[in-house]
PDB file of N, CA, C and O in Angstrom:
ATOM      1  N   MET A   1      -1.546  15.249   7.206  1.00  0.00           N
ATOM      2  CA  MET A   1      -0.252  14.616   7.379  1.00  0.00           C
ATOM      3  C   MET A   1       0.404  14.357   6.020  1.00  0.00           C
ATOM      4  O   MET A   1       1.578  14.673   5.826  1.00  0.00           O
ATOM      5  N   ASN A   2      -0.352  13.784   5.081  1.00  0.00           N
ATOM      6  CA  ASN A   2       0.250  13.465   3.789  1.00  0.00           C
ATOM      7  C   ASN A   2       0.560  14.714   2.966  1.00  0.00           C
ATOM      8  O   ASN A   2       1.482  14.694   2.150  1.00  0.00           O
ATOM      9  N   ALA A   3      -0.187  15.797   3.163  1.00  0.00           N
ATOM     10  CA  ALA A   3       0.059  17.028   2.411  1.00  0.00           C
ATOM     11  C   ALA A   3       1.428  17.614   2.727  1.00  0.00           C
ATOM     12  O   ALA A   3       1.986  18.345   1.909  1.00  0.00           O
ATOM     13  N   GLU A   4       1.979  17.307   3.898  1.00  0.00           N
ATOM     14  CA  GLU A   4       3.282  17.832   4.296  1.00  0.00           C
ATOM     15  C   GLU A   4       4.442  16.902   3.935  1.00  0.00           C
ATOM     16  O   GLU A   4       5.601  17.243   4.175  1.00  0.00           O
ATOM     17  N   TYR A   5       4.143  15.725   3.358  1.00  0.00           N
ATOM     18  CA  TYR A   5       5.206  14.781   3.007  1.00  0.00           C
ATOM     19  C   TYR A   5       5.966  15.321   1.799  1.00  0.00           C
ATOM     20  O   TYR A   5       5.344  15.717   0.814  1.00  0.00           O
ATOM     21  N   PRO A   6       7.309  15.346   1.856  1.00  0.00           N
ATOM     22  CA  PRO A   6       8.080  15.894   0.733  1.00  0.00           C
ATOM     23  C   PRO A   6       7.924  15.045  -0.528  1.00  0.00           C
ATOM     24  O   PRO A   6       7.918  13.815  -0.461  1.00  0.00           O
ATOM     25  N   ALA A   7       7.798  15.707  -1.671  1.00  0.00           N
ATOM     26  CA  ALA A   7       7.623  14.994  -2.933  1.00  0.00           C
ATOM     27  C   ALA A   7       8.361  15.708  -4.050  1.00  0.00           C
ATOM     28  O   ALA A   7       8.587  16.917  -3.985  1.00  0.00           O
ATOM     29  N   HIS A   8       8.738  14.949  -5.085  1.00  0.00           N
ATOM     30  CA  HIS A   8       9.416  15.501  -6.266  1.00  0.00           C
ATOM     31  C   HIS A   8       8.416  16.013  -7.292  1.00  0.00           C
ATOM     32  O   HIS A   8       8.786  16.729  -8.223  1.00  0.00           O
ATOM     33  N   GLY A   9       7.173  15.655  -7.127  1.00  0.00           N
ATOM     34  CA  GLY A   9       6.106  16.056  -8.048  1.00  0.00           C
ATOM     35  C   GLY A   9       4.789  15.596  -7.459  1.00  0.00           C
ATOM     36  O   GLY A   9       4.753  15.130  -6.320  1.00  0.00           O
ATOM     37  N   PRO A  10       3.710  15.715  -8.208  1.00  0.00           N
ATOM     38  CA  PRO A  10       2.418  15.269  -7.680  1.00  0.00           C
ATOM     39  C   PRO A  10       2.416  13.753  -7.477  1.00  0.00           C
ATOM     40  O   PRO A  10       2.959  13.004  -8.289  1.00  0.00           O
ATOM     41  N   TRP A  11       1.807  13.324  -6.397  1.00  0.00           N
ATOM     42  CA  TRP A  11       1.692  11.894  -6.117  1.00  0.00           C
ATOM     43  C   TRP A  11       0.653  11.280  -7.042  1.00  0.00           C
ATOM     44  O   TRP A  11      -0.413  11.852  -7.267  1.00  0.00           O
ATOM     45  N   MET A  12       0.978  10.108  -7.575  1.00  0.00           N
ATOM     46  CA  MET A  12       0.049   9.356  -8.410  1.00  0.00           C
ATOM     47  C   MET A  12      -0.114   7.972  -7.778  1.00  0.00           C
ATOM     48  O   MET A  12       0.855   7.366  -7.321  1.00  0.00           O
ATOM     49  N   PHE A  13      -1.347   7.487  -7.762  1.00  0.00           N
ATOM     50  CA  PHE A  13      -1.667   6.211  -7.125  1.00  0.00           C
ATOM     51  C   PHE A  13      -2.306   5.273  -8.144  1.00  0.00           C
ATOM     52  O   PHE A  13      -3.089   5.707  -8.989  1.00  0.00           O
ATOM     53  N   MET A  14      -1.972   3.994  -8.063  1.00  0.00           N
ATOM     54  CA  MET A  14      -2.639   2.976  -8.852  1.00  0.00           C
ATOM     55  C   MET A  14      -3.163   1.927  -7.870  1.00  0.00           C
ATOM     56  O   MET A  14      -2.391   1.304  -7.142  1.00  0.00           O
ATOM     57  N   VAL A  15      -4.469   1.743  -7.860  1.00  0.00           N
ATOM     58  CA  VAL A  15      -5.076   0.754  -6.977  1.00  0.00           C
ATOM     59  C   VAL A  15      -4.875  -0.625  -7.599  1.00  0.00           C
ATOM     60  O   VAL A  15      -5.356  -0.897  -8.699  1.00  0.00           O
ATOM     61  N   ASN A  16      -4.162  -1.489  -6.884  1.00  0.00           N
ATOM     62  CA  ASN A  16      -3.905  -2.837  -7.366  1.00  0.00           C
ATOM     63  C   ASN A  16      -4.972  -3.817  -6.899  1.00  0.00           C
ATOM     64  O   ASN A  16      -5.346  -4.740  -7.623  1.00  0.00           O
ATOM     65  N   ARG A  17      -5.463  -3.602  -5.663  1.00  0.00           N
ATOM     66  CA  ARG A  17      -6.435  -4.544  -5.111  1.00  0.00           C
ATOM     67  C   ARG A  17      -7.163  -3.903  -3.938  1.00  0.00           C
ATOM     68  O   ARG A  17      -6.566  -3.162  -3.157  1.00  0.00           O
ATOM     69  N   VAL A  18      -8.449  -4.190  -3.819  1.00  0.00           N
ATOM     70  CA  VAL A  18      -9.256  -3.787  -2.667  1.00  0.00           C
ATOM     71  C   VAL A  18     -10.087  -4.993  -2.254  1.00  0.00           C
ATOM     72  O   VAL A  18     -10.727  -5.633  -3.089  1.00  0.00           O
ATOM     73  N   VAL A  19     -10.073  -5.297  -0.966  1.00  0.00           N
ATOM     74  CA  VAL A  19     -10.914  -6.357  -0.403  1.00  0.00           C
ATOM     75  C   VAL A  19     -11.745  -5.706   0.690  1.00  0.00           C
ATOM     76  O   VAL A  19     -11.209  -5.028   1.567  1.00  0.00           O
ATOM     77  N   ARG A  20     -13.071  -5.915   0.635  1.00  0.00           N
ATOM     78  CA  ARG A  20     -13.957  -5.243   1.587  1.00  0.00           C
ATOM     79  C   ARG A  20     -14.882  -6.247   2.257  1.00  0.00           C
ATOM     80  O   ARG A  20     -15.441  -7.137   1.616  1.00  0.00           O
ATOM     81  N   GLY A  21     -15.022  -6.078   3.544  1.00  0.00           N
ATOM     82  CA  GLY A  21     -15.993  -6.828   4.317  1.00  0.00           C
ATOM     83  C   GLY A  21     -17.025  -5.864   4.870  1.00  0.00           C
ATOM     84  O   GLY A  21     -17.095  -4.713   4.441  1.00  0.00           O
ATOM     85  N   THR A  22     -17.825  -6.326   5.819  1.00  0.00           N
ATOM     86  CA  THR A  22     -18.873  -5.491   6.396  1.00  0.00           C
ATOM     87  C   THR A  22     -18.305  -4.309   7.172  1.00  0.00           C
ATOM     88  O   THR A  22     -18.781  -3.183   7.024  1.00  0.00           O
ATOM     89  N   ASN A  23     -17.289  -4.558   7.999  1.00  0.00           N
ATOM     90  CA  ASN A  23     -16.742  -3.512   8.868  1.00  0.00           C
ATOM     91  C   ASN A  23     -15.251  -3.270   8.651  1.00  0.00           C
ATOM     92  O   ASN A  23     -14.597  -2.620   9.467  1.00  0.00           O
ATOM     93  N   ALA A  24     -14.719  -3.792   7.555  1.00  0.00           N
ATOM     94  CA  ALA A  24     -13.280  -3.638   7.315  1.00  0.00           C
ATOM     95  C   ALA A  24     -13.001  -3.707   5.824  1.00  0.00           C
ATOM     96  O   ALA A  24     -13.786  -4.252   5.049  1.00  0.00           O
ATOM     97  N   ALA A  25     -11.856  -3.138   5.441  1.00  0.00           N
ATOM     98  CA  ALA A  25     -11.394  -3.202   4.055  1.00  0.00           C
ATOM     99  C   ALA A  25      -9.868  -3.151   4.055  1.00  0.00           C
ATOM    100  O   ALA A  25      -9.245  -2.661   4.997  1.00  0.00           O
ATOM    101  N   VAL A  26      -9.286  -3.667   2.977  1.00  0.00           N
ATOM    102  CA  VAL A  26      -7.830  -3.643   2.799  1.00  0.00           C
ATOM    103  C   VAL A  26      -7.560  -3.183   1.380  1.00  0.00           C
ATOM    104  O   VAL A  26      -8.228  -3.624   0.445  1.00  0.00           O
ATOM    105  N   SER A  27      -6.580  -2.294   1.210  1.00  0.00           N
ATOM    106  CA  SER A  27      -6.188  -1.889  -0.136  1.00  0.00           C
ATOM    107  C   SER A  27      -4.687  -2.074  -0.310  1.00  0.00           C
ATOM    108  O   SER A  27      -3.906  -1.956   0.635  1.00  0.00           O
ATOM    109  N   GLU A  28      -4.313  -2.367  -1.545  1.00  0.00           N
ATOM    110  CA  GLU A  28      -2.904  -2.441  -1.942  1.00  0.00           C
ATOM    111  C   GLU A  28      -2.753  -1.481  -3.105  1.00  0.00           C
ATOM    112  O   GLU A  28      -3.400  -1.654  -4.137  1.00  0.00           O
ATOM    113  N   VAL A  29      -1.905  -0.468  -2.954  1.00  0.00           N
ATOM    114  CA  VAL A  29      -1.727   0.539  -3.996  1.00  0.00           C
ATOM    115  C   VAL A  29      -0.250   0.734  -4.311  1.00  0.00           C
ATOM    116  O   VAL A  29       0.612   0.554  -3.451  1.00  0.00           O
ATOM    117  N   SER A  30       0.023   1.102  -5.551  1.00  0.00           N
ATOM    118  CA  SER A  30       1.353   1.539  -5.965  1.00  0.00           C
ATOM    119  C   SER A  30       1.327   3.059  -5.981  1.00  0.00           C
ATOM    120  O   SER A  30       0.351   3.663  -6.425  1.00  0.00           O
ATOM    121  N   VAL A  31       2.403   3.679  -5.495  1.00  0.00           N
ATOM    122  CA  VAL A  31       2.469   5.126  -5.329  1.00  0.00           C
ATOM    123  C   VAL A  31       3.761   5.642  -5.954  1.00  0.00           C
ATOM    124  O   VAL A  31       4.813   5.023  -5.794  1.00  0.00           O
ATOM    125  N   THR A  32       3.694   6.772  -6.665  1.00  0.00           N
ATOM    126  CA  THR A  32       4.910   7.394  -7.186  1.00  0.00           C
ATOM    127  C   THR A  32       4.726   8.909  -7.259  1.00  0.00           C
ATOM    128  O   THR A  32       3.620   9.417  -7.442  1.00  0.00           O
ATOM    129  N   ASP A  33       5.845   9.606  -7.110  1.00  0.00           N
ATOM    130  CA  ASP A  33       5.863  11.049  -7.339  1.00  0.00           C
ATOM    131  C   ASP A  33       6.711  11.362  -8.566  1.00  0.00           C
ATOM    132  O   ASP A  33       7.122  12.504  -8.767  1.00  0.00           O
ATOM    133  N   GLY A  34       6.973  10.345  -9.384  1.00  0.00           N
ATOM    134  CA  GLY A  34       7.806  10.482 -10.574  1.00  0.00           C
ATOM    135  C   GLY A  34       9.240  10.072 -10.321  1.00  0.00           C
ATOM    136  O   GLY A  34       9.965   9.763 -11.267  1.00  0.00           O
ATOM    137  N   VAL A  35       9.671  10.061  -9.068  1.00  0.00           N
ATOM    138  CA  VAL A  35      11.021   9.640  -8.694  1.00  0.00           C
ATOM    139  C   VAL A  35      10.948   8.459  -7.727  1.00  0.00           C
ATOM    140  O   VAL A  35      11.529   7.401  -7.971  1.00  0.00           O
ATOM    141  N   VAL A  36      10.236   8.658  -6.646  1.00  0.00           N
ATOM    142  CA  VAL A  36      10.068   7.623  -5.631  1.00  0.00           C
ATOM    143  C   VAL A  36       8.938   6.689  -6.051  1.00  0.00           C
ATOM    144  O   VAL A  36       7.871   7.143  -6.464  1.00  0.00           O
ATOM    145  N   LYS A  37       9.178   5.374  -5.943  1.00  0.00           N
ATOM    146  CA  LYS A  37       8.132   4.374  -6.193  1.00  0.00           C
ATOM    147  C   LYS A  37       7.966   3.567  -4.923  1.00  0.00           C
ATOM    148  O   LYS A  37       8.950   3.149  -4.313  1.00  0.00           O
ATOM    149  N   ALA A  38       6.724   3.347  -4.523  1.00  0.00           N
ATOM    150  CA  ALA A  38       6.461   2.609  -3.290  1.00  0.00           C
ATOM    151  C   ALA A  38       5.166   1.832  -3.431  1.00  0.00           C
ATOM    152  O   ALA A  38       4.399   2.013  -4.377  1.00  0.00           O
ATOM    153  N   ARG A  39       4.950   0.969  -2.464  1.00  0.00           N
ATOM    154  CA  ARG A  39       3.725   0.190  -2.376  1.00  0.00           C
ATOM    155  C   ARG A  39       3.183   0.398  -0.982  1.00  0.00           C
ATOM    156  O   ARG A  39       3.952   0.436  -0.022  1.00  0.00           O
ATOM    157  N   ALA A  40       1.877   0.534  -0.847  1.00  0.00           N
ATOM    158  CA  ALA A  40       1.250   0.720   0.462  1.00  0.00           C
ATOM    159  C   ALA A  40       0.135  -0.301   0.636  1.00  0.00           C
ATOM    160  O   ALA A  40      -0.666  -0.530  -0.270  1.00  0.00           O
ATOM    161  N   ILE A  41       0.101  -0.901   1.800  1.00  0.00           N
ATOM    162  CA  ILE A  41      -0.962  -1.814   2.192  1.00  0.00           C
ATOM    163  C   ILE A  41      -1.705  -1.127   3.333  1.00  0.00           C
ATOM    164  O   ILE A  41      -1.101  -0.814   4.359  1.00  0.00           O
ATOM    165  N   SER A  42      -2.995  -0.889   3.170  1.00  0.00           N
ATOM    166  CA  SER A  42      -3.779  -0.147   4.164  1.00  0.00           C
ATOM    167  C   SER A  42      -4.943  -0.994   4.659  1.00  0.00           C
ATOM    168  O   SER A  42      -5.668  -1.610   3.877  1.00  0.00           O
ATOM    169  N   PHE A  43      -5.103  -1.008   5.979  1.00  0.00           N
ATOM    170  CA  PHE A  43      -6.208  -1.708   6.634  1.00  0.00           C
ATOM    171  C   PHE A  43      -7.170  -0.652   7.181  1.00  0.00           C
ATOM    172  O   PHE A  43      -6.769   0.226   7.946  1.00  0.00           O
ATOM    173  N   PHE A  44      -8.426  -0.742   6.787  1.00  0.00           N
ATOM    174  CA  PHE A  44      -9.437   0.234   7.182  1.00  0.00           C
ATOM    175  C   PHE A  44     -10.469  -0.428   8.084  1.00  0.00           C
ATOM    176  O   PHE A  44     -10.973  -1.506   7.770  1.00  0.00           O
ATOM    177  N   GLU A  45     -10.784   0.215   9.202  1.00  0.00           N
ATOM    178  CA  GLU A  45     -11.922  -0.185  10.021  1.00  0.00           C
ATOM    179  C   GLU A  45     -13.060   0.752   9.676  1.00  0.00           C
ATOM    180  O   GLU A  45     -12.883   1.971   9.665  1.00  0.00           O
ATOM    181  N   LEU A  46     -14.234   0.190   9.392  1.00  0.00           N
ATOM    182  CA  LEU A  46     -15.374   0.979   8.949  1.00  0.00           C
ATOM    183  C   LEU A  46     -16.442   1.025  10.030  1.00  0.00           C
ATOM    184  O   LEU A  46     -16.680   0.044  10.735  1.00  0.00           O
ATOM    185  N   ASN A  47     -17.084   2.189  10.146  1.00  0.00           N
ATOM    186  CA  ASN A  47     -18.181   2.374  11.084  1.00  0.00           C
ATOM    187  C   ASN A  47     -19.283   3.119  10.335  1.00  0.00           C
ATOM    188  O   ASN A  47     -19.088   4.266   9.935  1.00  0.00           O
ATOM    189  N   SER A  48     -20.419   2.491  10.143  1.00  0.00           N
ATOM    190  CA  SER A  48     -21.537   3.076   9.382  1.00  0.00           C
ATOM    191  C   SER A  48     -21.102   3.491   7.981  1.00  0.00           C
ATOM    192  O   SER A  48     -21.528   4.531   7.479  1.00  0.00           O
ATOM    193  N   GLY A  49     -20.251   2.679   7.349  1.00  0.00           N
ATOM    194  CA  GLY A  49     -19.803   2.953   5.988  1.00  0.00           C
ATOM    195  C   GLY A  49     -18.727   4.010   5.866  1.00  0.00           C
ATOM    196  O   GLY A  49     -18.332   4.355   4.752  1.00  0.00           O
ATOM    197  N   LYS A  50     -18.240   4.538   6.987  1.00  0.00           N
ATOM    198  CA  LYS A  50     -17.185   5.561   6.972  1.00  0.00           C
ATOM    199  C   LYS A  50     -15.931   5.000   7.622  1.00  0.00           C
ATOM    200  O   LYS A  50     -16.004   4.119   8.480  1.00  0.00           O
ATOM    201  N   ILE A  51     -14.779   5.519   7.206  1.00  0.00           N
ATOM    202  CA  ILE A  51     -13.503   5.062   7.768  1.00  0.00           C
ATOM    203  C   ILE A  51     -13.369   5.581   9.190  1.00  0.00           C
ATOM    204  O   ILE A  51     -13.430   6.786   9.432  1.00  0.00           O
ATOM    205  N   ALA A  52     -13.185   4.658  10.126  1.00  0.00           N
ATOM    206  CA  ALA A  52     -13.002   5.011  11.536  1.00  0.00           C
ATOM    207  C   ALA A  52     -11.538   4.919  11.946  1.00  0.00           C
ATOM    208  O   ALA A  52     -11.109   5.617  12.864  1.00  0.00           O
ATOM    209  N   LYS A  53     -10.762   4.061  11.272  1.00  0.00           N
ATOM    210  CA  LYS A  53      -9.354   3.872  11.636  1.00  0.00           C
ATOM    211  C   LYS A  53      -8.603   3.319  10.429  1.00  0.00           C
ATOM    212  O   LYS A  53      -9.136   2.511   9.669  1.00  0.00           O
ATOM    213  N   ILE A  54      -7.358   3.764  10.265  1.00  0.00           N
ATOM    214  CA  ILE A  54      -6.497   3.260   9.195  1.00  0.00           C
ATOM    215  C   ILE A  54      -5.156   2.858   9.810  1.00  0.00           C
ATOM    216  O   ILE A  54      -4.594   3.581  10.633  1.00  0.00           O
ATOM    217  N   VAL A  55      -4.655   1.693   9.396  1.00  0.00           N
ATOM    218  CA  VAL A  55      -3.294   1.262   9.721  1.00  0.00           C
ATOM    219  C   VAL A  55      -2.633   0.958   8.389  1.00  0.00           C
ATOM    220  O   VAL A  55      -3.130   0.139   7.616  1.00  0.00           O
ATOM    221  N   GLU A  56      -1.490   1.630   8.115  1.00  0.00           N
ATOM    222  CA  GLU A  56      -0.810   1.460   6.835  1.00  0.00           C
ATOM    223  C   GLU A  56       0.579   0.872   7.026  1.00  0.00           C
ATOM    224  O   GLU A  56       1.255   1.114   8.026  1.00  0.00           O
ATOM    225  N   TYR A  57       0.980   0.086   6.026  1.00  0.00           N
ATOM    226  CA  TYR A  57       2.334  -0.464   5.963  1.00  0.00           C
ATOM    227  C   TYR A  57       2.909  -0.111   4.601  1.00  0.00           C
ATOM    228  O   TYR A  57       2.254  -0.274   3.572  1.00  0.00           O
ATOM    229  N   TRP A  58       4.145   0.375   4.611  1.00  0.00           N
ATOM    230  CA  TRP A  58       4.859   0.727   3.389  1.00  0.00           C
ATOM    231  C   TRP A  58       6.090  -0.178   3.316  1.00  0.00           C
ATOM    232  O   TRP A  58       7.176   0.221   3.735  1.00  0.00           O
ATOM    233  N   PRO A  59       5.927  -1.394   2.785  1.00  0.00           N
ATOM    234  CA  PRO A  59       7.044  -2.350   2.784  1.00  0.00           C
ATOM    235  C   PRO A  59       8.176  -1.911   1.865  1.00  0.00           C
ATOM    236  O   PRO A  59       7.953  -1.312   0.813  1.00  0.00           O
ATOM    237  N   GLU A  60       9.381  -2.222   2.286  1.00  0.00           N
ATOM    238  CA  GLU A  60      10.571  -1.960   1.478  1.00  0.00           C
ATOM    239  C   GLU A  60      10.832  -3.164   0.577  1.00  0.00           C
ATOM    240  O   GLU A  60      10.672  -4.305   1.010  1.00  0.00           O
ATOM    241  N   PRO A  61      11.236  -2.920  -0.680  1.00  0.00           N
ATOM    242  CA  PRO A  61      11.575  -4.056  -1.543  1.00  0.00           C
ATOM    243  C   PRO A  61      12.770  -4.806  -0.961  1.00  0.00           C
ATOM    244  O   PRO A  61      13.653  -4.208  -0.346  1.00  0.00           O
ATOM    245  N   GLY A  62      12.785  -6.091  -1.159  1.00  0.00           N
ATOM    246  CA  GLY A  62      13.897  -6.882  -0.657  1.00  0.00           C
ATOM    247  C   GLY A  62      13.958  -8.218  -1.352  1.00  0.00           C
ATOM    248  O   GLY A  62      13.048  -8.598  -2.089  1.00  0.00           O
ATOM    249  N   THR A  63      15.033  -8.922  -1.109  1.00  0.00           N
ATOM    250  CA  THR A  63      15.237 -10.244  -1.676  1.00  0.00           C
ATOM    251  C   THR A  63      15.059 -11.270  -0.568  1.00  0.00           C
ATOM    252  O   THR A  63      15.671 -11.141   0.492  1.00  0.00           O
ATOM    253  N   PRO A  64      14.227 -12.292  -0.794  1.00  0.00           N
ATOM    254  CA  PRO A  64      14.037 -13.306   0.246  1.00  0.00           C
ATOM    255  C   PRO A  64      15.285 -14.168   0.403  1.00  0.00           C
ATOM    256  O   PRO A  64      16.084 -14.273  -0.528  1.00  0.00           O
ATOM    257  N   PRO A  65      15.459 -14.782   1.563  1.00  0.00           N
ATOM    258  CA  PRO A  65      16.568 -15.727   1.717  1.00  0.00           C
ATOM    259  C   PRO A  65      16.471 -16.808   0.639  1.00  0.00           C
ATOM    260  O   PRO A  65      15.370 -17.199   0.251  1.00  0.00           O
ATOM    261  N   HIS A  66      17.615 -17.291   0.154  1.00  0.00           N
ATOM    262  CA  HIS A  66      17.623 -18.236  -0.974  1.00  0.00           C
ATOM    263  C   HIS A  66      16.795 -19.491  -0.711  1.00  0.00           C
ATOM    264  O   HIS A  66      16.230 -20.053  -1.650  1.00  0.00           O
ATOM    265  N   ASP A  67      16.709 -19.939   0.527  1.00  0.00           N
ATOM    266  CA  ASP A  67      15.941 -21.145   0.825  1.00  0.00           C
ATOM    267  C   ASP A  67      14.434 -20.879   0.887  1.00  0.00           C
ATOM    268  O   ASP A  67      13.656 -21.814   1.076  1.00  0.00           O
ATOM    269  N   ARG A  68      14.011 -19.622   0.733  1.00  0.00           N
ATOM    270  CA  ARG A  68      12.584 -19.268   0.733  1.00  0.00           C
ATOM    271  C   ARG A  68      12.139 -18.706  -0.619  1.00  0.00           C
ATOM    272  O   ARG A  68      10.953 -18.442  -0.816  1.00  0.00           O
ATOM    273  N   SER A  69      13.076 -18.521  -1.548  1.00  0.00           N
ATOM    274  CA  SER A  69      12.748 -17.863  -2.810  1.00  0.00           C
ATOM    275  C   SER A  69      11.715 -18.644  -3.623  1.00  0.00           C
ATOM    276  O   SER A  69      10.968 -18.039  -4.392  1.00  0.00           O
ATOM    277  N   HIS A  70      11.654 -19.955  -3.478  1.00  0.00           N
ATOM    278  CA  HIS A  70      10.657 -20.738  -4.226  1.00  0.00           C
ATOM    279  C   HIS A  70       9.238 -20.513  -3.693  1.00  0.00           C
ATOM    280  O   HIS A  70       8.268 -20.954  -4.309  1.00  0.00           O
ATOM    281  N   LEU A  71       9.115 -19.835  -2.559  1.00  0.00           N
ATOM    282  CA  LEU A  71       7.810 -19.570  -1.946  1.00  0.00           C
ATOM    283  C   LEU A  71       7.340 -18.136  -2.160  1.00  0.00           C
ATOM    284  O   LEU A  71       6.297 -17.739  -1.640  1.00  0.00           O
ATOM    285  N   THR A  72       8.100 -17.362  -2.918  1.00  0.00           N
ATOM    286  CA  THR A  72       7.786 -15.934  -3.095  1.00  0.00           C
ATOM    287  C   THR A  72       7.554 -15.592  -4.545  1.00  0.00           C
ATOM    288  O   THR A  72       7.891 -16.357  -5.448  1.00  0.00           O
ATOM    289  N   GLU A  73       6.969 -14.423  -4.751  1.00  0.00           N
ATOM    290  CA  GLU A  73       6.750 -13.884  -6.090  1.00  0.00           C
ATOM    291  C   GLU A  73       7.054 -12.394  -6.043  1.00  0.00           C
ATOM    292  O   GLU A  73       6.515 -11.685  -5.193  1.00  0.00           O
ATOM    293  N   ARG A  74       7.900 -11.909  -6.931  1.00  0.00           N
ATOM    294  CA  ARG A  74       8.262 -10.490  -6.959  1.00  0.00           C
ATOM    295  C   ARG A  74       7.102  -9.672  -7.491  1.00  0.00           C
ATOM    296  O   ARG A  74       6.529  -9.992  -8.533  1.00  0.00           O
ATOM    297  N   LEU A  75       6.756  -8.608  -6.767  1.00  0.00           N
ATOM    298  CA  LEU A  75       5.700  -7.696  -7.194  1.00  0.00           C
ATOM    299  C   LEU A  75       6.313  -6.598  -8.042  1.00  0.00           C
ATOM    300  O   LEU A  75       7.425  -6.145  -7.769  1.00  0.00           O
ATOM    301  N   THR A  76       5.594  -6.168  -9.066  1.00  0.00           N
ATOM    302  CA  THR A  76       6.063  -5.067  -9.902  1.00  0.00           C
ATOM    303  C   THR A  76       5.051  -3.934  -9.812  1.00  0.00           C
ATOM    304  O   THR A  76       3.885  -4.145  -9.478  1.00  0.00           O
ATOM    305  N   GLY A  77       5.520  -2.732 -10.117  1.00  0.00           N
ATOM    306  CA  GLY A  77       4.593  -1.598 -10.130  1.00  0.00           C
ATOM    307  C   GLY A  77       4.630  -0.763  -8.911  1.00  0.00           C
ATOM    308  O   GLY A  77       3.893   0.218  -8.812  1.00  0.00           O
TER     309      GLY A  77
END
């Protein structure tokens, strides 16, 4: 699926964080093809140490409502 995704160049990934439990893991990565920059949050279900299921979220950058801005922190990268 990802091999068919259109890109401006080779995809490069930077792993920002990985949290792992016995049967699950979560990763947060920064992704770029030299033009497009994105962040991906992936939830992995593990079975015998192998990935059995992945659910990914690719959040869009945005500005929080002004009354919530004191509760947020802008991510970079």
